[in-house]
C-alpha positions in Angstrom: 0.0 0.0 0.0 1.4 3.4 -0.9 2.1 6.1 1.6 -0.7 8.2 0.1 -3.2 5.4 0.6 -2.1 4.7 4.1 -2.3 8.4 5.0 -5.7 8.7 3.4 -7.0 5.6 5.3 -5.6 6.9 8.6 -7.2 10.3 7.9 -10.5 8.7 7.2 -10.3 6.6 10.4 -9.4 9.7 12.4 -12.4 11.5 10.9 -14.7 8.6 11.8 -13.4 8.4 15.4 -13.7 12.2 15.8 -17.3 12.0 14.4 -18.2 9.2 16.8 -16.6 11.1 19.8 -18.4 14.3 18.9 -21.8 12.7 18.7 -21.3 11.1 22.1 -20.8 14.7 23.5 -23.4 16.4 21.3 -26.2 18.3 23.0 -29.5 16.6 23.7 -33.0 17.9 24.4 -35.3 16.9 27.2 -38.9 18.0 27.9 -41.2 17.2 30.7 -44.4 18.3 32.4 -44.4 19.0 36.1 -47.7 18.5 38.0 -47.2 19.6 41.5 -48.8 20.8 44.7 -47.6 23.5 47.1 -46.6 21.2 50.0 -45.1 23.9 52.3 -45.2 27.7 52.3 -44.0 30.2 54.9 -44.9 33.8 54.2 -43.8 37.1 55.9 -45.0 40.6 55.2 -42.4 43.0 53.9 -42.4 46.4 55.6 -43.2 48.5 52.5 -46.8 47.4 51.8 -49.5 45.1 53.3 -49.6 42.9 50.3 -45.8 42.6 49.8 -44.9 39.0 50.8 -41.6 37.3 51.2 -41.3 33.6 51.8 -40.2 30.1 51.2 -42.0 27.4 49.3 -41.9 23.7 48.4 -43.7 22.1 45.5 -43.9 18.3 45.3 -45.3 16.2 42.4 -44.4 14.2 39.4 -42.4 14.9 36.2 -44.1 13.3 33.1 -41.9 12.7 30.1 -43.0 12.1 26.4 -41.7 8.5 26.5 -44.3 7.7 29.3 -41.6 7.8 31.9 -42.5 9.4 35.2 -40.3 10.7 38.1 -40.8 12.3 41.4 -40.0 16.0 41.5 -39.5 18.6 44.2 -38.8 22.3 43.9 -37.8 24.5 46.9 -37.2 28.2 46.8 -37.9 31.8 47.8 -40.5 34.2 46.6 -40.9 38.0 46.7 -44.4 39.0 45.6 -47.0 41.6 45.7 -50.1 39.7 46.4 -52.2 41.5 43.8 -52.8 41.2 40.1 -50.2 43.2 38.1 -47.8 43.3 41.0 -44.2 42.2 40.8 -43.9 38.5 41.5 -40.4 36.8 41.5 -39.1 33.5 42.6 -35.9 31.5 42.6 -35.1 28.0 43.8 -33.8 24.5 43.3 -35.3 21.5 41.7 -34.7 17.7 42.0 -36.0 15.0 39.7 -35.7 11.4 41.0 -36.2 8.5 38.6 -37.1 4.9 39.5 -33.7 3.7 38.5 -32.0 5.9 41.1 -30.8 8.6 38.6 -31.4 12.2 39.6 -31.2 15.6 38.1 -30.6 18.8 40.1 -31.2 22.3 38.7 -31.3 25.9 39.8 -34.0 28.2 38.5 -35.4 31.7 38.7 -38.5 33.3 37.2 -41.5 35.4 37.6 -45.3 35.2 37.9 -47.8 37.3 35.9 -51.5 37.2 35.4 -52.6 36.7 31.8 -55.9 36.9 30.0 -57.7 38.2 33.1 -56.9 35.0 35.2 -56.8 35.3 38.9 -54.2 32.6 39.1 -50.5 33.2 38.3 -48.8 32.2 35.0 -45.2 31.2 35.7 -42.1 31.6 33.4 -38.5 31.1 34.1 -35.1 29.7 33.2 -32.4 27.7 34.9 -29.2 25.6 34.7 -28.4 22.1 35.6 -26.2 21.7 38.7 -25.5 18.0 38.7 -26.9 14.6 37.9 -26.4 11.0 39.1 -26.8 7.7 37.4 -27.6 8.1 33.7 -27.5 11.9 34.1 -24.0 12.0 35.7 -22.1 15.0 34.3 -25.2 16.8 33.1 -24.7 20.5 32.1 -27.1 22.8 30.3 -30.0 25.1 30.5 -33.7 24.9 30.8 -36.8 27.1 30.5 -40.2 26.6 31.9 -43.7 28.0 31.8 -47.1 27.1 33.0 -49.8 28.1 35.5 -51.5 27.5 38.7 -54.8 25.6 38.5 -55.7 26.3 42.2 -54.8 29.2 44.4 -54.1 29.3 48.1 -57.1 29.5 50.4 -57.0 31.4 53.8 -55.3 28.4 55.4 -52.5 28.3 52.7 -53.9 25.1 51.2 -54.0 24.6 47.4 -51.4 25.9 45.1 -51.6 23.2 42.4 -49.5 23.9 39.3 -48.7 22.5 35.9 -45.5 23.6 34.3 -43.8 22.5 31.0 -40.0 22.4 30.9 -37.7 22.5 27.8 -34.0 21.7 28.4 -30.8 21.4 26.3 -28.0 19.4 27.9 -24.9 17.5 27.5 -23.5 14.6 29.5 -19.8 15.0 30.2 -18.2 11.8 31.3 
C-alpha cells in the first residue's frame, strides 16, 4: 500500500473516530411536564406594603416525560411577591427530579409570575441551569426554560397551590 493510501486511510479513520466522539458529547434535548402541589409555604409581610410578601416554598409532584416515563420532582425556593394582580412576583429556587432507576437531576431556577388573560391565578415563566446529575445523568450540564400556571390558588389556610409547568431543556453529559 502506498504512503498516500495509508495516509488517506488513517485520515478517514481519524475523521470517523472524531465524528463518533463528537456525537457522544453532542447536545441533547429533554422535555417534561411537572404536575405539583404546594406542600409547604412560609410567608412574611415585607415592611413597605401590606400585600408585599416574602417567603419560602416547596412544591412536590411528578415529572411526566414524552416517553411515558415518570419521576418524582420537588422544587424549593424563595419568593418576593406583591399579592395582587399586576404586582411584581419573582421566585428562585432549586429542583430535584428522582427517577425509579435511582438517577437524579438537580437544577437551579429563577423566574416570575404574571397574570394573563384576566386570570386570577398566576402564570409562571423562568429559566435555569443544571447543577449536577447522578446515574444516567451524571455529568449533566445545560440550560432549561419553563412556563405554566396554577390551577388552584391558596385559600385562607394556605392550602391549594396546584400547578402544571412545561420544561424544555438542552443538555450534554460530560463523562
